[in-house]
Residue, then its C-alpha position, 0 to 999 in steps of 0.5 A: m811389205n805390209a804392216e804385219e810383215r814390217q812389225r814382224e821384221i822389227v821384232a826380229l831385229a830388236r831380238d837380234t840386236g837388243a834394241v832398235e832405233v826409229t831412224r835406222l828402222a825407217e831407213k832400212l824398211a823404207v818407210a816414214k819415221e811416223t810409220i815406224r813409231r806407229d808400228l812400235r806403239v802396236l808392238e808395245d800394245h801387244g807386249l812385244v817391245r817397250r818403247t824408249h826415246g827414239g826406239a824400243y827394246p824387246v820384251e821377253t816372252p814365253g817364246f823369247e828370252t835373252t841368253l846369259a851371254f847376251r845379258a852380260t853385254l848390256h848395261v854392264p856398268e849399271k849392273r856392276r854398281i847395282a851388284a856392289a850396292a846389293a852386296e853391301l846389304l848382306g848384314e849378318a846373313e850367313t846363308l844366301f840364295v843367289d838367283e840365276g842371271f848376270t846381275p846376281q852373278l855380279i853380286t856374288e863377285a862383290l860378296p866379302r871374302d873374310r867371313p864364312l858364307t853358304v850360298v845356294t844357287t841354281s846358276l852354274a856360272t855362280a857356282r863356278t865363280l864361288a866354288g874355289r873360294d875360301n870361306f864359301t860353301v856352295l850348294l848347287l840345286g839339281g834339275r834340268v839345266r836351261g841352255g840359255t841361262l845355264a841354270t837349273v829348274g824343275h822339281w829337283a831344284t824346288r824340292m831341295l830349295s824348299g827344305f832350306v831356311i835361308d837368311l837372305a835371297f838375292l833375286g832378279a826378274n825379267g820384269i817388275s811392276r807395281l801392279h803385277g809384281l815380279t815376273t818371268p817368262d818361263p813357268v819353271v823358272g817362276e816356280v824356282k824363284a817363288t820357292a826362294v821367296r818362301a824359303a828366305r827370311r829376307r829378300i832383295f831385288a836387284g835389277v837395271h832400270t829397264k826391268f821396271g814397268a815390264v810384265g812377263f807371263c809368270r808372277f812369282a812375287e809381290v813388290s811388298d815381299f822385298e825389303a829392298i830394291v836396288t837399281g840404277t839412277a836411270l829409274p826416275s826418283s819419282e817412280a822409285h818413290r812409288y815403289s817404296l810406298l809398297g814397302p821396300q827401300v829403293i836404292r838407286v846407284 
């Protein structure tokens, strides 16, 4: 197995399992740990993985994106803390946009039930969660349903969304970077998110620490567009401060 074949195997394993470790890769591929570390550096330079201490995890690209079901298995305690903290920022908002994704879905579960709220969403899972609740009016945007995320995209969704003035948008992203802003791999998803950013008076980003520094194919917003960023304590406080200098309050939970 040459270097190119080995690197393809590493990417495939990372995408199948969600993460890879240097030690296990070295054993599986019968090469030295330093060879694996060199492979991971090459793959990171090509934007296919992000290295961690002792391993790496895959970066989502136009050709690869994790499913909603898979996201529901990763960093779940951190996502629940983030969702609860994000829901506490509701304030006086009466109309909400809730993005596709597992963390935004958890935010809806944490919303108060003792006041009327209108929720606009592209997420079938979120609509199903909220549809039976008293005090909630749910508007599901139309369009093509993406099988992996169970969310609608396309011109039907953006046309409907552009007709609203929304008090608060809870948004996720595949990556957030101080230089490149908030990004996602798929242009049609990016257009829906960008439309939500334009339609909302207030915007909050909620995402786990692994999103930070990751850069996807399609930029849909700048960090400065958000009043708050809610993430986990695994994001170093020094890095959180750097993001706060761009405008938003950064909350680590």
